[in-house]
N, C-alpha and C positions, 0 to 999 in steps of 0.2 A: 639843562642846557642843552644836551645832545639832542633830545627830542624837540626842543622848541624850536633849533636851528635845522633840523630833519626835513622841515615844513616849510612853505614859500612864508614868512614870517617877518616882520621888520625887527626892529631892536630888540635883544631879549631881557625880558623883564628881570630884575635881581633884586627886589625887593626882601623876599627873606635872607638876604644874606647881609644884608644894611642894619639888621637888628640883631637885639640880643647883649649880654653882657662880654666886654673885652678884656682881656687881661694884659694886652699890650697896646702901643700906641697905634692911632686910627690910622693912620698913612701906611706904617709898617703891615697892618692887618689887611686894608684893602690890596695891596701889592701882593700879600699872600692868596688870600681868597681869588683875584685875578688868575697868578698863575697854576694855581689848582684847576680852575675852570676850565683855563686855555689848555691846560697841559692833557685833563682828560679829553678836549674834544680833539685833538690833535691826534691824540691815543686811539680813539675811535675812526678817525677818518682816516690815519693810516692804513687801520685794519681792513676799512671798507675800500681803498685803494683810488681817496679821492686828497687831491693834494691842495686844493685851495676852499679856503671859505664860502666863496659864491659856488662852484661846484658841489658842494655839500648842502648848500640849501636848497630845500624843496626836491631832493635827490632821490627821495620816495625808497628809504632804503630800509624801513623800516615793516615789518608785519603787524598786524593785532589779532590779539589773541582772546577772545569770547567776548567782546563788544558788538552789539547790535549793529548788521546793516546800515539801517537810517541814520547811526550815529555816527558811523566809521564815513558814511559819505558826506554829510553835514561839516563835519568840523575834521577829519581826517582825509580830504578827497584824494583818491586815486589808489588810497592804501589797501593792501590786500589784507582781506579779513579771514581768519578762520574761527569755525565754533562759534557763530554768533550767538550771544547772550545778552548781558547788560546793555541798558540803554541809558537816556541821559537822567530818567526818574531813578532807578536804582544807584548810582552815582551820586544823584543830590543826596540821597538817604543816607549812604554812606559816608560823604563829607561832612553832613552836620552833624552824624553822630560821632567823627572824630572831634569835628570841633565842639560841642558840647563837653566831651571828657576835657579837652584841653583848657576850655573859658567857662565852662560851667560851674555852677556851685560846687567846692571841693566836700568830698566826706572828710573828715578831720581823721586822721590816722589811718584812712583805708582808701587810698589813691588808687584807684582802678588804673595804674600804668599797665601797658601792654610788656609782658615780660621779653617779647621779641624773639631772636631765635631764625631770623631770618637766613644767615650763612651758617650757623652753628645748632644743633637741637639745644632745647631749653626747656625744663619741666612748663608744663603750662604753657609754653610758648606755641610757635608757629611747627605743626605736622613737619614731620620728616619720614621718608621710607626707613633711613638708616638711625635709629632709636635704641638705647640700652637693650629694649625688650628684643627687636629684629638682630641686633648685633648678637645678643645671647644664645637666642633660641640657632640662630643658624650655625654657633661654634657649637653649641652642643651636638646638633645634628652630624656638623661634618667630623668632629673628633672623635664622639663616640658611635660615629655610623648609626644614629639612631631615626628611623623613619618618622617615630610620632613628635620629635621637635622637630623635624621638616616641615611635617603636617601645622604644626603651629605655626610656624614661621611663613609658611605659604599661605594661610589663611589670612593671617595678620595683614601681609603683603597685600596679597588679591583684594582682600576687603578694606584696604588702605587706612587702617586703624578709624574705621568709621567715618573717615572724610574723605576728599577726590584729590588725590597728590599727582594723577597723571592723568592721561586720555583716555588710555584702554580703560580706566576704571568707569567710562561711561558706555564701554559696551560690554553686551552679555553673549555667551554663546547660545547657538540655538541648538538643542539637542532635540533626536524624537526617537521616543524607547522603542518605536518600531523599527526603526533602523541601527540600534546598539548592536556590537557585536561581542561576542566573549575576548577578554583581556588576551586568552592565548592566541586568537587570532591576527592581532595588530602587531606591526612593525617590534622588533626586538629592542631593547636598549640599547645593546651594541652598537646597531644600525644608528639609531636616532644620536648616540653621542659623537659620532664621527661627524658630525653636523656642527658640532659647536668649536667655539675658537676663544682662546682670551685675548684681552684686548691687549694691542701692540703698545707696551709702558717698557721702556726705554731701561734698560742697565745705566744705570748712574742715575735716573729717577728711583729706580728700586735696587735696594741692595742686591748681589752678586748672588746670595740663598735663596733669595726670593725668586729672583728672573729665572735660575735654575730649575727650581721646584716647580714651577708654572709648566716649563717646559717638560720636565720630567712626566708630571701627570697629563698632560695632553697627548704626548707618545703613547703613553701606557693605554687610553683609550682610542689613538685613533685621530682625535682632533687636530686643531689648529694650535700654534701658540705662535706671537709673534715680537720679533726683537725689539720695537721699536725704532726711533730715528737713532740709538746711540751704537749701530753695531752688535758684532759679539765677537769673543774671545773665540781664536783659532781654536783652541785646547778643547773646546766645546763640540767641534764638528765630527762626526763620527758616532756621537755618543748619544745616549740617552736624554743629556742633557741640552742637546741641539734644538734651537726653535727652528719649525717649519718652514714659516712663514718670514722673509726677510723685508724690511720694510726700506723702502725710498722715501724720505721725506724731503724738504726743502735746504736742510742743512746739509744733506748727504753726508754726516757722521759715519765714518765705518763701513761705508761703501766700496768697496774695490772687487774687482775681477773673481777672485776666491768666494769674498762672501756670496755673491751673486749664483754664479754655480753651485753652490751648494743649498741653494733654496729650491723647495718643492711650490712655493708659490712666492711671487714677488709684489708687495703692496704698495701702491703709488698713493702716498696721502697727498691729497691735494688741500684737506683742511682737517680740521679736529672738531668734534661735536661738542668739545666742553668748553672750547676757544676758538671758534672758528674766525679764520683771519689773521691770527696770529701765530708766530712761529715759535718753537721751543725755546725755553731760558734755563740753563742750569747753570745755579751760582759756584761762583769759582769754590766755594769750601766744600764743594760736592766731586768737583773734579780732582778724585786723587790719583796715583800712579797708573792704574791699572785701567780706568776711566779715560785717561789721556792717550794711553797707549792706543786702545781701540778704536777713539775716535781718530787718533792721528793730531794731537793736540797738546797744547801746554799744563801738567799739574798746577792746580790753584787759579789759572786764569776762567773766569766765568767764559759759557758759552753761548749764544745766540744764534739761534736758524732764523733767515732771513722767513717774512712772511710770505712770498709766493717763491713756487720754484721758477728760478731765472731761464730756466728754460724752456717755461712753458707761458705763451701768452695768448695761446688761441688751442682750439680744439684741434687743429693741425699740429700744433706743437706737443699735444696730450698723446697722440698718434704715433708723432717721433720717438718720445720717449717710452712708449709702449715697444715701438718696433726695435728700439737699442736694447732694451732690456730681453726682449725676447731673442734677441741674437746673443746677447751676454748668457743666455741659459735657454737653449731651446726647450729644455724640459719642465720647464715651469710654467705655472699659469700665471697670468698679469692682473693684479687685484687693482682697483682704483677705487679708494674711500673717499666718499664726498658728503657734504654736510646736510641735514634735512633740512629744507627752506623751502619757499614758493619758487614754485617752475624748476625744482631739484631734477623731475620727469624728462625737462627738455636736457638737460646737460646729460642727465645719464642715458637719453638715447645716442648722445654725440659720443659718450664714452664706449657704447655696443658699437657704434660706426666707426670708432677708432680702433677697433679691435679687443678691447679689452676683455678676458676671460670671463670676470666679475667684477660687479660693483656693488659697494658698501653703502648704505646709508647710516648713515651716524647721527644720531639722536642727543638732544641738549643735554640730558641727564649724564650723560659720561661724567665719570668722576675724574677728574685730578687734582690734586693739592697743590700744583704748580701753578694754576690759571689764577690770573688776578682777578680781584674781585668785579672789577669792571665787565668781568667775561664768564662768572661763575652764574649769575641771573641776567636774563634779558639778553641773552644771544643763541643764536640757533632756534631749531624748533623741532618739538618730539618727532620720533623716528616713526611713529604711526603715520605722518602726513606725507612724508616723505616716499615709505614705501608703497603707501597705498597710489599715489600719484605716478612714482617710477612704473609701476604696476601697469597703470593704464595706460600712460605716455608710451611704454615698449609695446605693447600687445596691438595699441592703435596702430601702432607704424612697423609692424612684423617683426620686431625684433626680441622680442622677449625670448625668444626660442635659443638665440645664441649666446645668452649671458645669464649668468648666477647671478642672483640678488640676494645682498647678504645686509644683517640687520644689527644693530648695537645702538648702547645708551641707553644704561639701567635696566638690563633684562634682569628679573630675579627670580622668576619662577618657571614651572611647566606651562601654566598659563600663558603667562606672556608670550613664550614660545609658540605657541598654539595660536594666538591673536597674531602674530607676526607673518607665520605661516597664513593665514587665512586672509591677510592683508597682501601677500605677493613673496615674502621672502624663503629663501630655501635654506640658507643658514645663518647660524645666532651664536653674536658674540658677548663673552661677559667680562667686564673689568675689573669693578668693585667687589662684586661680590665672592670671586676666588679669591680676593685678599683680606676679605673679611672671613673665611674661612680659614684663613692660615694665619688668623691672628690679628688683622686691623680692627681698630677700635675707634676710628673714626676721629682723630685728634684733630684732623686739618692740618698739620701743620709740616706737609711733606718737603715744601721747597726749605725748611728752615734748616735741616738735617738735622732734627733731634726727635725723630719718631721713638718713641721708647720701647717698641715691639720689636724693634729690627727691620721693619719693612722699607720706609721709604728714607733710608740713611745710607750713607758710606763710613759713617765712626764705626770703627771696629769695635769700641766698646757697647755700644748700643747694638750691633749686628750679632753681638755672642748672646742678645736675648733672644733672637729668632726662634720659633719652637713649630713651627707650622712643617707638614710632610707634604707630599705629594697625594697621599691619601686622603688627605680631608679635601682637596680640590676633587680629585675621584668621586670621594661619597658625595660630596654637595650636587657636583653635575649628574650622577646618578641619579638621585633621589629627584631632580629636576627633569630626566628622560622617565622616568616611571610614573611621574605626573602627565607629562606628554602623551603616554601610552593611555593612561586610563581618558582622558579629554578623546582621544584619536577611537577608543572603543565607543564612549557614550556619543560621539557624531556618526558615528558608523563609516569610518575611512581605515581601511584595513595600512595605510603607511602615509607618510608626510607628502609622500608626492602628490596622493589623489587629494590634498586637503590645500596645496598651493593656489591662491588667488580665490579661493570660495567664498567670497565676501557675502554670499547669499547665507552664510553660517553664521553670520553675526546681524546683531540688532542694536540699536538705542536702548540703554538702560534708563528706566525711570529712577531717577534720583531725587533726593529731597536736599534742594541746592539751599547755601546758608543767607542767599541772596534772593531766593524766591523764583527763580529763573530753570526752564529745561536748557541747559545748552545744545546747542542744533549740531549732529555729528551726521549728518546725512552724506558729506563731501568723501568720508572716508568707505563710505558705504557703496558709491557710486561705481557702476558696473559697466564695463566696454565689450561689445560682442567683436567678436576678431577669430581669424580661422587662424592665429597663429597660436601655440601651446603657451600653457601659464606657465610653465616652466624652461630650464634651459634642456634642448634637447639634440643639439647639434655643435660641434666644435666652431671656433675661428680659423678664418685661414690667413695665416700670416706672411704666406707668402716667401718663405725663407728658401724653397727648392729653388728659386731663381736666382739666388745672390751670385754674384761674380765672385762673391769670396769662395765657393768649391773650388774654382779654379786654382786659387791659391793653396789653399788646404792639400789638393789633391799633389800640388809639387813641392807642398811642404813634409809629406809624410815622411822623409827619411830623417827629418828634425823631431816630427812629433814622436816617432816610434824608438832611435835610438838616440837623438842628440845630435845628430850630425849637421854640420852648419849647410844652409842652404841659400841661396839668394835666386829672386824672382823678380821677373820684369812684367808690368802690368797697365795697359791704359785703362783711365778713368774717365765716365762722363757725370755729370751732376745728378743722372739719375741714380748712380751706383751708391748711395747711403750706408752708414754705420758701415763702411769699409774696414775691415782688420777685428772686427769683434767677433765674428763667427770664430776665427782661426785664432783670437785670443780664448775662447772658450774651451777650443780644442787642446789647447798648451795646459789651461789650468786643470780640466777633468783629468789630464792624466799626468800632471806635474806637480797640481796642489800651488800653494801661495808663491814658493820661490821659483815657479816658473823655469825658465830655461836660463842657461849662462845668457850673460848680453852679447846680442848681436848675432844670435844661432839662427836665425830666420831673418833675414835683410831682403826685404820689397823696395824695389824701386817703381815708382809710380810716374806716370804723365797725365797731364790733363786738369778739367775742374773738377776737385771732388765734390762727394756729395755731403749733406747736412751728417754729422756727426762722425766725421773721418777720425778714425781711430780710440772710439770709444773703449773704455775699461782697457786698454790694452795692456797687456802684461808684462811682465819681465822675459827678455828671449826674444821680442820682435821690433825689429826698427821699421817705421815706415817711413820712406824717402820722396816724398812729392816734389816734381817740378811744375809747377804751375801756380794754383791758388785755391784757397778753400772756401765753404759755407760755412754756417753758423754751429755752433757747439765741437768744434773740433777739441780732442783729447780730452772729452767729457770723461769724467771717473779715471783718468790715465793711473793705471796701477803697477808701473815700474818699466814699461815700454818707452821707446825714442821714437820721436815724431821731427822731422824738418821738413820745412817748407821753402823752398829755393825759385826765386825769381827766374823767368826763363831767357837764357843769355843773350836772345833777339828780341826782347820787350822792347818798345819804344819809348820807356819812360824812367825816371828814377826809380828803383825798389824803395828806398827809403821814405817816398813820398806818397805813396799808395799803398793802399790797403790788402792785404794777401789773405788773412783770416776774416771771417764774420764775427758777429756776436757773442758771447760767451763762451771765449774759449777757455780750455782745462777748467771747466767748472766742477767742482768737487774733486780734480786731480789729488791721489793721495803719496804718488811716488814717480819717479822716472823725469824723461828732461824732454822738453820741446824748444824748438829752435826757428822763427820766422822770419824770413828776409823780407822783409815789409811791416806795414803799420795791422795793427790790431784794432776791429772797431769797441762796440760797448762791451764794457763788464767783461774786460778780460782778467783772467785769475780769479775769478768768483767764488769764494768760499774754497781756493786752492789749499790744500793741508800739507804737501810735502814735494809737487812736483820744481823740478827747476826749470825755468824758462828765459827767452830772450826774446825781444822783441821790438822792433824800430819807430815803435809810438803806439798809444793807446786812445781810444774814446773815452766818454763818460763813465764814471764809475770802475775806473781800474782798482783790481785787489780788493773790492767790497768784500766785507765777510770772511778775509782770508785768515785763518789760523796757524798756518806753518809752510814750508818751501820758500822756495826764492824767484823775485819777478824782477830782471833787468829791462829797463824801457832806456832803449837809446834815442827817444825824441820825443814830441810834445805829449803831454798828458792832458786828459780832458778834464771835465770839473767834476768834484765830488770824489775825488782820488782817496783811496782807503777806507771810506765809510764802513763803519763795523769791524774794521779789520781789528783782531785782537792776537794774532800770532804771524809769525814769518816776518821775510824782509824783502823791502823793497828798493832798487837802486836807480835812480832817475839821472840819465845824462841830462845835465838841467841848463846848461847853456842860456836859456832864455829865463830864467827863474822864477819857472812855471809851477814848480812844486809847493811853494809859500800861497800863491794864490787859489792853487785849485784843489790843495789838502784841505780832506774834511777836518778840520784838526782836534775832534773830540776822543780824548785819548791817543793821539799820533803825534810824533815829533821827529823833525827834522835835523839831521846832523852831517857833517863833512863823513867822508871815507876815510879815517884814521887810521884804525884798526889792522893791523897787519893780517889776521885773518881771513878780514873783510875784502883787502884788495887782493889777496892770493884768491879767493872764490869769486872776485868780480872779473879777473884776469882769465881765469881758466874757464868761466862761461863763455866769454867773449872769443876766446880762442877755438873753443868748441865750435860756436857760434861761427866763427870764420871757415872751421875744417868743414863744416855740414853745409853750409851755404853760400859761401864765397864771396859773404857778403861786404861789399865797398866801405860801408860806414865802420864796421867792426874794424877793418884793415887801417881805415884813416885812426882808429881812437887807440889802437893798439901801435903804431908806428909811433905816434908822440904819448906814450903811455904815462909819464910823471907828470906830463901839465895835464892830460884829459883827465886822470883820476881826481883832479882836485876838482872837476868842474862837477863831478856824480853827488848826489844828494841821497843819501840813506834814510828813507821812512821805514819805521818802527813802533810799532805801538809800545805806550809805556808800563802797562802789564806785563807785557813780552819781555820788556828789556829789564825789569827788574825781577822777572822769574829767572833768565839767562843771567842774571849777576849772582843771584842766588847759588845755584845750581853751580856757577863757576868756582864758587868760594869753597866749595866740597869736593872742589876737582872733576866734577861730570859740564861736558857740555853740551846742552841740548840744542845746538843750533843743526843748521844744515849743512853735511859732510860733502865736500869737495867731489864731485864726480868724474868719473875716468877720462883722462885725456885721451882726446881722437887721435889715433894713430895718423 
């Protein structure tokens, strides 16, 4: 149905859905079928960013793999076609053969039923890279440091078990005996392994023991280990268990100023190869106390990441986030993760122009047991396409020398690494294979919290079964590097740098295809002439030296060095982006997660501040602005204080005008923010801990919020609280807009009756008045007993239940009252 609607057809035929034996009443069965089809279609529309069926129809969101160009042009006009192969005749033979099996004369007692195995390995079923033989051989090699077992594994993986399982199986290396080098003249294993990384799998999806073991292994070989989007425990910082690459994903879970300041690389996950277009999802059963603490959420409540980054709607927005993160840690490289697809090269060129230091092209074979079945197959494209296209586009636009290209998505062997390098990648990621080396047996139940080998579970009883060690991952990656060296010597290259982008050392391999065709891989092998280097040779210029923040840092030296309180005055313009973030980095670098005592650095600003004002602002810094703000103010707020006051000579009522732009306080984990005016759209999206007051918001307020408090003293827009799973919102609801504009799924509205709620609400209003001199706050406080009855409290039902459970045990997990402003 999704495919039919994806091209400009009329009504969708459902003949197959109307036939067969039913165990239920026909009307109920039809309704269930309709809901299932509609739900699947809406799911795909959602992850493709399409809101209406009319917009989906004919949207050309599909790419074809292995279909002949003539067939695609005639029946799927306008669709991008990769690796031309079968045409109408081959499809006819295949369809008739399947029809014969279904409706032909049966062989009594010996029905030729296909054993299946589309998603799970089955004996004599569909072939999979990961099967009992390859799993056993890799674990034998890794655990016993057995090179012969690895050779057996690599032989099977490279030859693909006698079948064609991936695109690189259609390629072969072009070696020349005359150019071959002695093995001792090529790049050493230790240098090669520094180019390796493990997949960014989160603490939450993986058990703590596995997550730490991967980090230890990669730190020992000088490679990169990624946190995933679940954050990282502070106790791991500064130890061998710390991940060098911190990920920033759409949910911003665990992203604080301290987290970013500890990174050597920061990875922006735009999409995931195994489930492009979808955000991560962690069931409530896997959110234990430790995970909730790291992610700034509530134990037992499921977590959903938004499908998009709500601060990225254009390449300019991506450039802004890159700049924000570079200010949060000037010493870290900024990486951007993309999914392989048609025209990904154009996107990668935009990433390079946005001044990212590296781009990762992630293939569709990346493994995550938490992917929905609709995403495991028929989503994304092989990394071979994306890497080849990225290399061509970057070189054609003289951008390749400015950025590192990385590849991941099902890499298994040294041969895979060599092909990735020849197509243009400089660094190589391994996700599933290191987990197999640690004991994964591919149960594919990662999302169920029942992993029997203790890898993808938070159940203490199952975690105790984990037997993997860092040495197992090191052994495996060392074998991969050894195989890379053997291929380097055979191809006549002294190091990987010489091999980058040398597609002339690849050619199509003649294969015996079961459908009697020879797939065309010439698209992968197309060479582009350019005087630009085929690999990264120069650094990006992030322009941090010219930032006005350096003036504030210099005046704040007494506070940075010995904690003495300072007050700074400065004039801002909208060219001053990400103001305060470099200062926050200096505080965090010196004083860690605790920052400085509240109010130690008091910065008084005037003017119209640029985007991302106060992003990742840490404890001890207060930014007070008289003026107004652009988008993304308070992004990732990490304990600091922001207040924005309408100028005294403004010729308009503050409560009726917008003072802060879109997506304020996105991903905030702590601190306070007070806005003497209205906020635009998506105020407090994914707020995890900040306390905020604003005098009205646009659409999608408090979306995906998991903690903290939002007080809205004016009107709210549509879809308020969508995806909200934690935290509290208080709406001064004289017009009763909350009931009409609230997204009701899992949320409820109630009066403010609890004494703690009233005390919290009054304290926040008093602070709001103290900082901003808000006339609206003053009127509400003057008539408090009547005004408090007008407030409506919006709270997620799951969060309210969790609060009640904890209160019954004597614990209060709700936000604490902020200090009273003197």
